[in-house]
N, C-alpha and C positions, 0 to 999 in steps of 0.2 A: 129308418129315416133316411131319406135321400139327401145327399149333400152335393154341393158344387164348390170346387176350389176356385177361388178368384185371386189373381195376382194383381196387386196394385202397383202401377209403374212408379218409379222414383222420379225425382226432379233432376234433370241433367244439370251438372255444374257448368260454369262458363269459364273453365280454366282455373288457374290457381288463385284468382283474385276475388274472394268474396268473404265478407266479414260474418261473424256469427254473434247474434245478440241473444242474451239470455231473456227469460220471461220476466225478470225484474228490471229489464232495461239496461243491464250491464253488458259487458262484452265477454264472451268466453274466450279462453286462450286458444289460439290457433285458427286456421282458415275454415271456411264453411263449405265452399263449393264442392270440394272433393269428398266431403263427408256426406253428401246428399245421396244416399243409396236407397234402393227400393225396399219397403218394408216387407216382411215375410208374407207368403200367401196365407189366407185364412179361409175357413169353411163356413158356408152359409147353409143352414138347414132349410131345404126347400119344402118339406112336407108341412111345416108350420107357417108358411108364408103364402099370402095371396095378394093380388093387386088391390083387393078390397080391404086390406088390413088398415086400421085407423092410423092416421099420422098424428103428429103433435098438435095439428090444427083441427082435428076431427074429434068426435066424441069417443072417449076411451083412450085417446092418445095421451102420452105424457111428455111434457116439455121439461127437459132437465133443468132449464133455467128457473122454471116455476117451482121445481122441487128443491131449489137451493143447492143444487150440485155445483161444485166448482168448475169453472171453465177457464179458457185462456183469457187473460186480461186483454182488453183492447187499449192499445196505445193511443193516448191523446196527442193529436198533432201539436207540434210546438208552435208558439205564436210567430208570426212573420217577423223577419229582421227589419231594422230601420233602413228604409230605402235611401236615406240621405247620409247614412254613416259612411265614412271614408273606408275604402277597401285597400288592402295591402298591395304593394307593387310586386308583380310577379315577374321573375327573371328565369332565364334558362341557361344551361351550360355552366361553365366555370369561370368565364372571363371576369365577372363582377364579384366573385367570391374572394375573401382574404386568402392568401397563399396557403396558410395552414389548413383552412377549411377545405380548399380545393384538393390538397394532398390527401386528406382523410377520405373525402368522397371517392377519389380515384382508387384509394387503397381498398375501400369497401366494394367498389365495382369489380376490381381485380380479384378479390377474395371470393366474392359470390360467383364470379364467372368460372371459377375452377370446378364447381360442382361438388366441392368438399366443404361441408359446414365446419369442419375443424379449422380451416383457414380463417373463417370469420370469427370463430371462437378465440383463435390466437390474437386477433386484433383486439377483441374485447378484453383480453387478459393483459394487454400491454398497459403500462403506466399505472395510474392510481385506481380510482373507483371504476369498476366495469360499468358499461351502459345498462340501462334498465331494459329488460325484455318483457316485463309484466308489471302490473301495478304494485306487486309485492317485491321488494328488493331482495337480492340474495339469490343463491343457486348457481350451479355450474353453467356457464354460457352455452357450452355444447349441448348439455342435457336440455336446456331451455329451448334452444333452437330446434332440436329434434322433436321435442314434445309439441311444438307449434306447427310442425310440418305435416302435411297430409300423407306423405310417403315416409317409409322407415329410414330412407337414406338421407332425408333432410334437404332434398333438392328443390322441393316446392317452395320452401321458405326462402331459399336463395333467389329463386325466380321472382318472388314477391319483392325482395329487396331491390333487384335490378329494375323492375317496373317502377317502383316508388322513386328511386334515384334518377330515373330517366325523365320524370315529370319536372315541371317548373318548381321553383322554390321561393320562399319569402324569408325575410329577416325579421326577427322579433326581439325587441328590447326586453331583457329580463330584469334589469336593474340599471341605474344610471351608469353609463359607460360599459355595460355588458350586453352582448347581443348573441343570440343563437340563430342558426339557420335551419329551416324546416322544409323537408320534402314529404309528401307533395304539398303544394300550396293550398290544396283543398282543405287541409287541416286548419287553416286560418281564414277560410272563406265561408260566409253564410251559404247554406245549401240552396236557398231560394234566390240567390243572386248570381248564380253561375250562368254564363252566356252559353248559347248553343255550341260554339267551338270548345268551350271549357267542359261542357257535358260530354262531348266526344272524348276528350282527354280522360275524364273521370271514368268513362265506361271501358277504358283500356285497363283499369285497375279493379273495378267492381262491376256487378251486374245491375241492370235496371231495377230488378226486384229489391236488391240490397239498398239501392238509392232511395226507394220508397221508405224503407225502415229508417234510413239516415235522415230523411226529410222530416219524419215524425220526431226524431231525436233532436233535430235542429242543427246538427253538426256532423262533420266527417268523423267516422269512428273506426276506420280501417287502419292498416299499418302506416306508420310514419317514422322517419329518421330525423334526428336532431343532432346537430354538431355545434359545439361551442365555438366562439370566435377564435379561440386559441388552437382549434383543431382537435379538441377532445370529443370523442364520440359519446353522446349523452343518452340516446334512446333508440331502440328499434322495437316499437310496441304498437298494439292496437288499443283503441279506446280514447276517451276524451282527455 
């Protein structure tokens, strides 16, 4: 039998900023873009194939969907947001942040900029409860950071944090008299109400293809940072 080896090209990533959604609509731990590698080559038997071979729409062809074989579920687009609903106020920089929040943000930026994820883990271990790095609480901060990075040294996840903290932020009231501060502001904005300049900002963090998935989900689901009004680092995680 004559065979031909075909290599299927992979999808090139767009830097360290791309989320990864599971088939069930949840978010997998860690970035997506640098995980996009080409699948292995495979072999096609040429002797048994011809241009006249029946397809799924021709006589003798088999349509897997008609046979009841499982396939990839198709995500239903989320309903549009209320165009009249008020949007949060977006701010940039640190001038409008409470001093304790500004100090923590600057500490996170400085730690991530060293290229050593252990420095970020040290901040996580300071004080009381560590920040959440996944939807499941617990675990060693350094191990969790390394597990979510696309490179073994953990530098990709540091770059993601810097990009997130460089974006605009919003304040969110969590309880009467309690406020948290969220980066990037996309986490609190309906995906279908972003302006063209805001879309450009968003594409500094994620890819256009990932945005299509997020639009179906109806919300931003990539990494975000949250800091309490008292300066306590609350989260660095991806997901709703």
